[in-house]
N, C-alpha and C positions, 0 to 999 in steps of 0.2 A: 266702158267705164258709165255703163247706164244710159241717159241720156245725151251725156257729154261727149265730145270728139277733140281729140287733142290735135290742136293744128301747128304751134311751133314753140320750141323752147324759149322764153324771156330771160330766164336767169338759172343760176345754179351756186347754191350755197353749201355750206359746210354741214347743214342739218335735213336740206331737200332741194328739190328743183320746182320750179314755176312754169307751167307753159300756159299760151293762150288757147283756150278751148272754146266752144260752140255749144249750145245747148240746142238738142236737135228740134223741139217741139215750142220753144221760146223764141228761137231765133235770137237769140242774145250770144254776144260775144263774152267771154266771162276769162278771169284769170284761175288757174287751177293749182295748187301748192300740194305736193304729195312728199312724203318720208323718202329719204334715200335708202333704199332695200338691198344695198350691196355692202353693208358694212356689219361690222359686230354690234354696233349700238342701234339697230334697227328697230327692238322693242322700245329703246328710251325714246328714240325720235318719233315712233308711232304715238307714245305717252304725251310727248310734248305738242307734237301736231292735235292731240285732240284738247290739250289744255288751251293751246292756242284759239282754235275753234269757238271753247267755250268764252275765253276773254273776251274776243271780238264780237263775239255773238251778244253779248250782254251790254253791249253799248251801242247807242246811236247817236253819232257825233258827225257833223260836217268835217272834222278834222282826223278821224278815223276811217278807216277802209270798211266797207260795208260787207258783211257775209252775208251768202246766199244759201251754202249748202254744205253739207260734211258726210262723208261716207265711206265705202270702201269699194276697192276693185275686186274683181272675181278672183284674184290672186292673192287679195286680203292685206291689200296696200291701202293706207288711210288717204284720203284727199279732203281738200279744203276747198271750195268755191267762193271766190270772191268778184269783186267788181273788176273790171278791166280799167285802169287808168290811162289817160292820155297827159302825158306829162315826162319829167327829167328828175332823174334821183339826185338829190342834193348833193350828194359826194360828187357826182361826177361836174357838177356845175360849179362848184370850187376847186375841182383838179384843173379844170380847165379855163376857168377865168379869173381865180384867186380871190382874194378877200372882197367880201359885199361892201357894200356901204353900210353905215352903221343903222340910218333907217330901217333899210331892206332886210337886214341881219336881226334886227331888233322885232319886226313884224314878224319873220318867219319862225322865229324863238318862242315869241307871245302865242302865237297860232299851235305851235306843238305843244305849249303848255297848256293851252285850253284843251288839245285833245286829251292830253295826260291827267288834268284835273277830272276830267269824264271817266276816264278809266279808274281814277283812286277813288271816285264817289261809288264805284261799283268793287272797292276792296282790293283791286290789281294794281300792281307795280308792274311797269314795262320791264326795268332791270337791264335793257340794252336799248339806250337812247343814245343814236349816231346819226351823221347825215346817211348813211346808206339804208336808213329804215324810214326816210322821209322822202316823199315824192311831190314835187313841186307842180302844180295842176293849173294854178293862176298867177295874176301878178306879173310885173315887169321882167323877171327871169325868164320867163317864157313867153313874152312878147304881149302881154294882155293885160288890160288896164289896173291902176293901183286899185281901183275902188272895188275890182271883182274878189269876192270870197266864195270859197276859201281858197288860200293861197298854195296850203299844202296838203296831206292827209300821211298819216302813220300807217305802214303797211305789214310791220312784222311785229308779232308779239309771242316768238318761238321761245323767248327767255322769262316769259312772263310768269309770276305768282302771285297767289293771295297774300294780300298784307297783314288781314287779321291773323291767320296761320300760316306765318311764312312757311314755304316748300323749300327743303333743303334742296331741291334741283336750281334753284335761283344762286345757289353759293359755288363759289369755285371751288369749296372743299368736296364738292359730289365726287363720288367715282362716275365716270363718264365724260363725255366732251365739256369741254369749258364753256358756261354758258354766260355770255356776256362778252365785250370786246376791251383788251386789255386800255387802249388809249383812254376809254370812256368811264372804265369801273370806279366804282364809289370804294371808300376804302373799306367800309364794311363788307363790301361786297369782295374784294380781296381777301379779305380775312374770313369768308364763310359764315359770317354773322347775319340775324335777321334784317330784313330790307323794309324799307318805309318809302313814302313819299319824299323823304328828305335824300332818299337814295338817289332819286330819278331826278332832283334838283340838281345834284351835284354832275350828273352826267350832261344834264341840258345845259349846265353852265361851262361845261367842257366842249361844248358845240356850240355855244354863243361865243366864246374866244377864238375857237377856230374859224368860224364864220367873219370875224372882225379882221383877225391877224393873219389868216392864211395857213396855220397849222396849230396843231392841238399844243397844250401847254407841256407835255411829256413826252420826249421822241427817243427813240433808240430802237436798235435791231433788234433787240431781246425781250420777249414778252416779261418775264420773271423781273426784269431791270425795270421795266415800266412799272408794274405792279408794286413794286417796292417804293419807285418814286412817289407813287399815291398815298402811300403809307408814311412816307417819312421827309420828302422834299416839299417845299414851298414852290409853288409856279412862279415865274417871273411875272411881276406885277404888268398889267396890260398896258399902262402908259409908258413902260420900256420896250414893249414888244411893237406899239405902234403910236404913232402921232397923232394920231386921230381920236385918243382918249385921254383928256386931262388927268393929269396926276392929282389925286385926293379928290376926282371927281365923285358923286353919288354912282356912276357906272362902275367905276374903279373896285370902290367900297363892297358894293353888290357883288361883283365877282369873287373877292376875295374872301366874304361872309359865304359866300356858296361853296366855296374851296375849302372851307373848315374840314378838319379831320374828324372832330367830333359830330355826329348826324345832328344832335341837338342843338349845336349852333348855328345851325343853315334853317333858312325858311322852312317852316314846318308842314308848309301846304303849297300844292301850286296857285292857290288863289293869292296868296301871302307874295309868292315869287312875281305874279303877274303884277300886281299892284305895286312892289318895290320896282319893278322892270319900268314899269309906264312912268313912274316919278324921275327913275334915273336918266331916260331917253329925256324926258320932257325936259329935265336940269340941265344936261348936259349939253355945250357950246361946241359944235364940231369944227374940227380943225382941217386941212389938207383938201382932200377933195369933196367934204361933205359941208364946206361952208365957207366963208369968208372972214370969217370970226377967228379971235383967239382963243385960248384956251379958257374954259370956266371953272370957277371953284366950287367944287360939291360943299352943302352943308350939313352932311348925314342923309342916311337913306330910308330914315323910317318915319316921316312927320304924319302923314295921312294913312299910312300902313300900319300905325302901332297898334291901332284896334283890330285888325285883323287876326282870326282865330289861327291858332298855329296847331293847325289838324294834323296828325299822323294817321296815315292807313293803317 
């Protein structure tokens, strides 16, 4: 593979494999992602890897994994070279330890939102926001100081597309592998409609709900049923799923707003979402393991964020 040696396999997914690699001349360990070459969708996966390389290569942000190189093997298999991260996958942390404290969950989601905002600034929609695609590299979940930043990095843009000219590859209606994950897909993604920043807002809110409660809002053994739930069913209010969020609080109301079936009824940009999340967390009076105080009363979610531009990518 040119100057790179493959040392060991890190992960295998539906679209490709990731290996630990080593650059012969720079003496640097890296992560190398290749498209799966033993499926009938190989050409499609090759194209997706190129788009992922272009998306990641256009962004330089502390919460987004850094790309070093892109090329082809002697056999014509595309490969993407990225920084090798030392940390833990967020989904494995939640699977093992259960719900996170609200302040930690909010800080993780805030940093994911900051990374997504950088992508949206380049007109890129992630289209697959989920804990599996987040690596925790700093902060208390990996035994490092609270003040150390960044805590997380986004690592997978295999489903990403342009927000200005939406790529049909981002919709569930396209022939080929389903792009996105049923638990986290926005209603417009389910319907194969154009995606925008509001679509990533929806998926990120599913992740926020999961980090606080310990499970996603829609659970079922059948993917098609889950997709229909995103279209027609309202999630259980988070105050009913956990005692740590007060009924009617700004946080609960923000989550309900971000779960709106209509894209234009959600925050239209990650900057707006971050502002609203900061207000909601500041206003929330924690109960249970997060505080000795009782439930708080939310007074709305849009006071100092009312002037935030509702930008759509």
